[in-house]
C-alpha positions as CSV (number, residue, x, y, z in Angstrom):
1,M,-1.9,-60.1,-72.7
2,L,0.3,-62.7,-70.9
3,C,3.9,-63.9,-71.3
4,G,4.8,-67.3,-72.7
5,L,5.2,-68.8,-69.3
6,H,1.4,-68.8,-68.8
7,R,-0.5,-71.7,-70.1
8,K,-4.2,-72.1,-70.9
9,S,-6.3,-74.0,-68.2
10,K,-8.7,-76.8,-69.0
11,D,-11.6,-74.3,-69.5
12,N,-9.5,-72.6,-72.3
13,S,-8.8,-69.5,-70.1
14,F,-5.4,-68.2,-69.1
15,E,-4.3,-68.9,-65.5
16,K,-4.1,-66.0,-63.1
17,P,-1.0,-63.8,-63.7
18,H,1.7,-64.5,-61.2
19,C,4.8,-63.0,-62.5
20,T,5.6,-59.3,-62.1
21,Y,5.5,-58.6,-65.9
22,C,2.0,-60.0,-66.2
23,Q,0.7,-58.4,-63.1
24,L,1.9,-55.1,-64.4
25,L,0.2,-55.5,-67.6
26,A,-3.0,-56.5,-66.0
27,T,-2.9,-53.4,-63.7
28,I,-2.2,-51.0,-66.7
29,S,-5.1,-52.6,-68.6
30,K,-7.6,-52.3,-65.7
31,R,-6.6,-48.6,-65.1
32,H,-6.9,-47.9,-68.9
33,N,-10.3,-49.4,-69.0
34,M,-11.4,-47.4,-65.8
35,K,-10.1,-44.2,-67.4
36,I,-12.1,-44.9,-70.5
37,W,-15.2,-45.5,-68.6
38,T,-14.7,-42.4,-66.4
39,T,-14.2,-40.2,-69.6
40,F,-17.3,-41.8,-71.1
41,L,-19.5,-41.2,-68.1
42,I,-18.3,-37.6,-67.8
43,F,-19.1,-37.1,-71.5
44,L,-22.6,-38.5,-71.1
45,F,-23.2,-36.2,-68.0
46,L,-22.1,-33.1,-70.0
47,I,-24.5,-34.0,-73.0
48,N,-27.3,-34.5,-70.5
49,F,-26.6,-31.2,-68.8
50,V,-26.4,-29.3,-72.1
51,L,-29.6,-30.8,-73.4
52,S,-31.5,-30.2,-70.1
53,C,-30.4,-26.5,-70.2
54,K,-31.5,-26.1,-73.7
55,F,-34.9,-27.7,-72.9
56,D,-35.4,-25.5,-69.9
57,Q,-34.6,-22.3,-72.0
58,E,-37.1,-23.5,-74.6
59,Y,-39.7,-24.1,-71.9
60,Q,-39.1,-20.8,-70.2
61,G,-39.3,-19.1,-73.6
62,K,-42.9,-20.3,-74.2
63,I,-44.3,-18.8,-71.0
64,K,-45.1,-15.1,-70.9
65,I,-44.8,-12.8,-67.9
66,D,-47.9,-10.5,-68.2
67,F,-46.6,-7.1,-67.4
68,N,-49.6,-5.5,-68.9
69,L,-52.0,-7.3,-66.4
70,E,-49.7,-6.1,-63.5
71,K,-50.1,-2.6,-64.7
72,R,-53.9,-2.9,-65.0
73,L,-54.2,-4.2,-61.5
74,E,-51.9,-1.5,-60.1
75,D,-54.3,1.1,-61.8
76,L,-57.3,-0.5,-60.2
77,T,-55.7,-0.4,-56.7
78,D,-54.8,3.1,-57.2
79,K,-58.4,4.0,-58.1
80,V,-59.6,2.1,-55.0
81,I,-57.2,4.0,-52.7
82,N,-57.7,7.5,-54.3
83,D,-61.5,7.3,-54.6
84,S,-62.1,5.3,-51.4
85,I,-64.3,2.8,-53.3
86,K,-64.8,-0.8,-53.9
87,I,-64.2,-2.2,-57.5
88,T,-65.5,-5.5,-59.0
89,F,-63.7,-6.9,-61.9
90,Q,-63.3,-10.0,-64.0
91,F,-59.9,-11.3,-65.0
92,D,-60.9,-12.3,-68.6
93,T,-61.5,-8.6,-69.2
94,L,-58.0,-7.7,-68.1
95,T,-56.2,-10.3,-70.2
96,T,-55.6,-10.3,-73.9
97,Y,-55.0,-14.0,-74.5
98,S,-56.9,-17.2,-74.2
99,W,-56.9,-19.2,-70.9
100,D,-59.3,-21.5,-69.1
101,T,-58.0,-21.7,-65.5
102,L,-56.4,-19.3,-63.1
103,I,-54.4,-20.4,-60.0
104,I,-53.7,-17.8,-57.5
105,I,-50.8,-18.6,-55.2
106,T,-49.9,-16.8,-52.0
107,P,-46.5,-16.5,-50.3
108,Y,-44.5,-19.5,-49.2
109,C,-47.0,-22.0,-50.9
110,P,-45.0,-25.0,-52.0
111,I,-45.2,-25.1,-55.9
112,V,-44.4,-28.9,-55.8
113,K,-47.7,-29.5,-53.9
114,I,-49.7,-27.6,-56.5
115,E,-48.0,-29.7,-59.3
116,K,-48.5,-32.9,-57.5
117,D,-52.2,-32.1,-56.6
118,N,-53.1,-31.0,-60.1
119,K,-50.7,-32.9,-62.3
120,L,-49.2,-29.6,-63.7
121,D,-45.7,-28.5,-64.8
122,L,-45.1,-25.3,-62.9
123,R,-41.4,-25.2,-62.7
124,A,-41.3,-21.6,-64.2
125,L,-42.9,-20.4,-61.0
126,K,-40.1,-21.7,-58.9
127,N,-38.2,-18.5,-59.8
128,T,-40.8,-16.2,-58.3
129,M,-40.6,-14.3,-55.2
130,I,-43.3,-16.3,-53.3
131,I,-40.7,-19.1,-52.9
132,S,-38.7,-17.2,-50.3
133,D,-40.5,-14.0,-49.6
134,E,-44.0,-12.7,-48.6
135,V,-44.0,-9.6,-50.8
136,T,-45.8,-11.1,-53.9
137,N,-48.8,-13.3,-55.1
138,V,-48.5,-15.2,-58.2
139,L,-51.3,-15.4,-60.7
140,A,-50.8,-18.3,-63.1
141,F,-52.9,-18.7,-66.2
142,I,-53.4,-22.3,-67.5
143,K,-54.6,-23.2,-70.9
144,K,-55.4,-26.9,-71.6
145,G,-53.5,-28.0,-68.6
146,V,-50.3,-26.1,-69.6
147,L,-48.9,-23.0,-67.9
148,F,-49.3,-20.2,-70.4
149,S,-48.6,-17.0,-68.6
150,Y,-48.2,-15.6,-65.1
151,V,-47.6,-12.5,-63.0
152,D,-45.5,-12.2,-59.9
153,L,-47.7,-9.5,-58.5
154,P,-46.4,-7.3,-55.7
155,R,-48.9,-7.2,-52.8
156,D,-49.1,-3.5,-52.8
157,K,-50.8,-3.8,-56.3
158,G,-53.5,-6.0,-54.9
159,D,-53.3,-8.5,-52.1
160,F,-54.8,-12.0,-52.2
161,A,-53.0,-13.3,-49.2
162,N,-55.7,-12.1,-46.8
163,T,-58.5,-14.1,-48.5
164,I,-56.7,-17.1,-50.1
165,N,-54.9,-19.8,-48.1
166,N,-51.9,-21.2,-50.0
167,Y,-53.5,-21.3,-53.4
168,Q,-56.9,-21.5,-55.0
169,I,-58.1,-22.5,-58.6
170,F,-60.6,-20.6,-60.6
171,N,-62.1,-21.4,-64.0
172,K,-62.6,-18.6,-66.4
173,N,-66.4,-18.5,-65.7
174,N,-66.1,-17.7,-62.0
175,C,-63.1,-15.3,-62.0
176,I,-65.0,-12.4,-60.5
177,F,-63.2,-10.4,-57.7
178,E,-63.6,-7.5,-55.5
179,M,-61.0,-4.9,-54.5
180,E,-61.4,-3.1,-51.2
181,Q,-59.0,-0.9,-49.2
182,T,-58.0,-1.8,-45.6
183,D,-56.6,0.1,-42.6
184,I,-53.3,-1.8,-43.1
185,K,-50.4,0.0,-44.6
186,F,-47.1,-1.3,-46.1
187,E,-43.7,0.0,-44.9
188,S,-43.8,2.4,-48.0
189,G,-46.9,3.9,-46.5
190,R,-49.1,2.6,-49.3
191,T,-52.5,1.2,-48.2
192,L,-53.1,-2.5,-48.5
193,V,-56.0,-3.2,-51.0
194,K,-57.3,-6.8,-50.4
195,V,-58.6,-8.7,-53.4
196,K,-61.3,-11.4,-52.8
197,P,-63.3,-13.7,-54.9
198,I,-67.0,-13.1,-54.9
199,K,-68.1,-15.9,-57.2
């Protein structure tokens, strides 16, 4: 918007504003446009944030934490300690759902590395204790390339960290393990029971 003092140039565009009135109008117009763009960008950011949160909630809701398996492993370690025996078991006999791959992850193992190495989406495991502490191991059950269920297993209910370095992948057919007590004790006084793959 220009005053009547401004003429069109040869290329049919208006000359650059030089009077105070036109400069003021140009400044207001620019600021108004910037304000509109800023508001629009903030709106897009908020929409993206809301949709991302909703997607993460739906993703998390599809993945089950298997507390029953945690209890079964705790019962087995109790039996090993109380009866001073070794126990051999298969994971497919302890679970009640279908899976084809088990990933055992020990403390401080970078989840991103596992995702990259195996082309998996394991973001749900980034909320587990192994990220920042050494008190748990994670058992992640995969079905057709998708994380289906997991256990954030306290090491006093069966410790894999003494036999597995960072992480190890097992298919359902070779998931046979042995539990054996050690001379090591936790601060609580409970005996450490190591769990090692035997096939």
